[in-house]
Structure formats: structure tokens, C-alpha cells
N, C-alpha and C positions, 0 to 999 in steps of 0.2 A: 468088227469089220472096219477096214481102213476108211478114214474120212476123205472125201473129195476136197482138193484144195479150193479155197474160196476164189471166186472169179467175178470181177466187175465187168459185165458185158451188157451195157444198156442198149446196144444195138439189137438185142434179142427180139424186141417187138417187130423190128424191120425184117429180121430173119424169119419170124413166124409168117409175116406177110409173103415173103419170097418162097417159103416152104421148100428149101433146098438144103442139102448137107454142106455144100461148099458155098458159104455166103461171105461176100466181101463188103463191109459197110462203106459208105462214102468216106472220103479221105478225112474230113474233119471229125467224123464220129470215130474213126480208127484212132486218130490222134487223141481224142478225149479218153477213150478206153485205155490207151497206153499211159497217158500222163496222170490218170486218176486211179490207176490200178491199186494203189495203196488203200483206197477205200474198202477194198475187199477184206482187209485185216480187221474190219469192224465186226464181221460176223464169223461164226465158227467154221463153216464149211459150205461148199456148193456154190453154184453160180447165182448171179443176179436174177437170171431167168432161163427157163429151159426151152429148147427147140431142137430140131434135128441138127442144126449148125452147132449148138452148144455141145451136144453129144460128140460130134465130130472133133471139136476142139479138144475135148478130154481124151478121146482116142489118140489124137496126135501127141498128147502129153505123155502117152504111155499108160494111161489108166485102162485097166482091163474092162472089157465089155460087160462082164458079169457084175461089175460095180455100178453100171450105168443103167438108166431106165430103158425100157423097151420102146421100140418104134411105135407100137400101138398106144402106149401111155403118152408119148410125145404128141401123137395125133390128137388125143383127147385134150391135152393141155392147149394145143392150138385152137381147138373148138371153143374151149372155155374162155380163152383169152380174147376171143373176138368180141367186138362191141355188139354184134348181133346177139350173142348169148346174154350180154348185159340187158338188152332190151327185153328179151323173153323173161329173164329173171325178175326184172322190175315189174313187168306186167303181172306175174304171179304174186309177187310181194304185195302189190297194191290191193289184190283180192284178199290176201291172207291177213293183212294188217290194215284194216279200213280206218282211215283217219282224215278229217278235213285239213289236218296240218301237213299232209304229205302231198308233194308235187310230183311231176314226172309223167303224167298221163299223155303228154304230147310227144314223148320220146318214142321214136319208132325206127325200125329197120326198113330200108327202102331198096328195091331192086329195079326201080324205074323212076324217072323224074316226073313228079306231079307238078301241079301249079305252084310256082314260086311264091313264097310268103316273106313278108318283112319280119325282122326281129327273130331270125333263126340262127342256129349254130349247126354246122355240119362236121361230121367226123368220119375218117376212114375206119375200116374195121380193125386194123392193127396199126398202132403207132404209140409213141410215148412222149412224155414231157411237153405235150402241147403240139407236137408235130402232127401233120395230117388233120388239123382242126382249123376251121375258118368260119367267120360269121358273114352275114349279108352286108355288113358295113361297107359302104362305098363301092359295092359291086353292081355293075349293070346286069340286067337280066341275061344278056348274052354271055357275059363273063362268068356269071354264076352257073349257067347251064354248061358252059365249057368245063368248069372245074368239077361239076357233078358227073359229067360224062367221063371225065378222067378217073374219078373214083370207081365208077361202074366198070370201066374198062380194066383197071388195074386189079380190083379186088372183088368185083361182082356185086357190090352193094355199098351202102353207106348208112350212117345213122343221122337222123334229123331230130333236133330238139328245139324247144323254145329257148331263146337267149334271155336270161333273167337280168334285166336292167337294174332291178332292185336287189341284186345279190349282196348279201352282207358278209358271208364268210365261206371260204373253201375249207373243207374238213374231211375226215375219213375215219372209218373204223378199221382197225388192224387185227388180223387173226393169224393163227398158225394151225395147220391141219397135220396131225401125226399120221404115221403109216397105218395105224389101226383105226383111223377116221375119228379120233377124238379131236375136237375143235376148241382151241383156247382163244379167248378174247384178250389180245395183248394191250389194247388201250385205244384212246382217241388220238388223232393227230390233227394239227391245224396248219394249213399252208397258204401261201399267196401265189396266185397265178395272174398273169396279165389278161387283159380283155379278150385276147385271141386264144387263151388257154395255155400259153407258154409258161412253164414252171419258173418261179422266182426263188422261193425259199420255204423251209419248214421252221416252225417255232419249236425250240428245244426247251421244254418246260414240264412242270408236274401235271398230273392228270386233273387235279382239281381246277387249275388255271385253264387248261385246255377245254375242259368240260364247260366251264363258265363262258368261254368265248363262243361255244356252239350255241348255247342259249335256248335249247329245246327241252321240254319237260322230261324228267327222268323216266316216267312211265312209258312214253313212246320210244325213247332210245333203248330201254331195256327190252321192249317187245321186238324191236328190230334186231338187237343182238341175238336174242334167242332164235329168231327166225333164221338169221344168217348161220348160226351154229348148226342148226338142224339141216339146212339145205347144203352147206358146204360139206358136212359130214356124209352126205349122200353121193358126193362126187368121187371119182377115182383119184382125185388130186391129193398130193401131200406137199406141204411146204407153206410158205408165207402167202397171205392174201390181203390186199388192201381194197376196201370198198369206198370209193370217193363219193362225197356228198357235197351239198351246198345249202346254206340257209339264206333266207331273204329277210328284208327289213320288216316285213309284216309277220315275222315269227314262224314262217313255214320252212319245211325241209324237203329237199330233193334227196331221197335216200340212196339212189344208185345212179350217179352220174356215169360211172364206169367201174368195172371190177378188174383189178390187177392181180393176176395169178402169178406172182413173183415177189421178190424182194422189192422194196420201194423206199423212197426218201422219208416217208412217214415212219416206217419201222426203224430205219436208221436213226431218225431223230429220237425215238423212244430209247434205243440202245445208248445213244450218246447222253441222254438225260441221266440214265442210270449210272453212267460212268463219270460224268462231269458236273451234273446238277444244273441249276438255273443260271441264266445270264452268262453262260459259258463263252469263253474265247479260246479256241484251239485250232491250230492248223492241222488238217487231216492228211494233206498231200504236200509234196515239196512246193515251196514258193517259186514262182517263175517270172522272169521279165516278160516272156511271151508264152502264150499257151493256156492250158487249163490248170486250175487248182481248186481245191475244195476245203472248206473250213466252217467253223462256227464263230460268228462275231456277234457279241451282245445277245446271245441266245438264238441266233438265226442261222440255220444250216443252209448253205448255198454252194453252188458251183459257179465259178467265175471264169471268164475267158479274156485274155489280154492279146490283142492282135499283134 
């Protein structure tokens, strides 16, 4: 069967939120997709993420509908990609893998505004790279309520979680689900995000080094991997999955900050390590005086923008 051409479409999470076939991203996101399209050469086939809009893009390229996923499957991907699903998934995980080392019991899906609390982080149901995420830092109660009402109006709900002031490390487990529901654990990834959740970079390094940076005992991580493999294999999804986590300075782990049912920078970092090794320096897209470019510098994978 012919392979689908690879496609870098990080606007896909916004397309999932819009849930339309003809989706036009904001101008800056369109520019980013155009100027970073060479990133797609890093994987073999298919898009960064699936949605109705992604299917429509392939149809416009002349790809036959028989080679593309059904609308029913795409609706299921949208449900799985919602942070509401991440909340439900986490709730069941904490029952199945009981451990005092696991955090996340305060993460919940909300359809109405409750009493505002300090030290919280709020997230829209569909967004990526830290967009649609904000904390209570510097927000008055009125401003916070206004923003939450905006999320309710736009997407019908939002996710609230505790903001971990003692966060030590952002990290993830990366998987690939095959068409016959076999689930492969690809490895750990470690990344850096700003305080408000905005993505900064991934570390391109070997698994032993990344594992040591996470710093949680092997037994607990192995239990989580097995749980994820079982649960992901029960979904109708096929493709890449990244499960974002965080560790805290007191040695605890938030096992499901969110689940990305798509290609992601962590998986890209794993691929680049296999190709270039440790401490890599490689330009992945054309260098520009103005605009977007991506590359690995001193073992850090990042996307840069020059106004």
C-alpha cells in the first residue's frame, strides 16, 4: 500500500478543537508550518497529527480516500486527544497502580467554575506546545473567571490541576501503537517547558542518561509502562503516543500530565538521537534571517523564531 507523504502540521490540535474539515490556522502558525515543513523528512510517513482537517489536506493533495482513515476513526482520535480523556485515564491509572510516589489526584475536568484556588494551572481541552495553558500567577479573581468562562464557551470545559512549584523535571513516555493494537514502548524523553507550559526544547540523548534525569525507581516506571501498553492497546488508535509527566524535588511523579495522540517533539528527539547521537549539532530546516527554523544545538532540539 502506498505511504502517505509526511506532513508537519502542528496546528492539528487547534483543528481538533475547531472540529471542521476546512481549518485555517492563525497566520503565525501557518508560517511556522510552511517554514518548518522539512521537519517532516525526519519520519517515514503520515502527518504530525490526525483530524478532519488533516484528512482534507491529504484529499486536496490527490491522495485517494481509500488510503485515509474514516471519519468515525477521526472522531475517536479527537475524543482521545482531549484533556478530558487524560483526566479520566489518570483517575483509572491511580486506582490500578497504587503508589505514594504518584501525584495527580487534584487534576480534574471541569464544566463549571468552582471556587477559585491559588496555585492552580488551567488548560483548554485541545491545544499544543503550551498554548491554551495558564496559571493563577498575577491574575485577579475577575480576570481568572473571565478566562475560565472563555474556555467553557469555546470548548465546553477545561482541566484544572495543581501547579507544582517544586517541579524538578518535565519528561514523557513515548509509544507507538500498530494497526493490530500491538504497543511498543519507544523510550523516555526529557524536555524543558517554561512556567506557563510553553515548550522550549527536548534533550537529544541516550536512554540511560534520560532515565537518570527522571530519577524515579525502575519498578514504578515499569509498572506504568505496562499499564500504558495495555490501555493504549485497547483503544482504536494507531500511531505515535506521548504521555507527558513531571517529577518533583521530593521524588514524586505526576504520571499523566496529558496524553498526545500524535507525533511529538519527544519522539522526534528519539529519532534524532538514533541518527546523530549525543551532543548533536544539526540544522534541520533552512536558516533564516526572519521566521522559523529548527535544529539541534549541543544536544537540545528546539524551534526558534526570529521576528
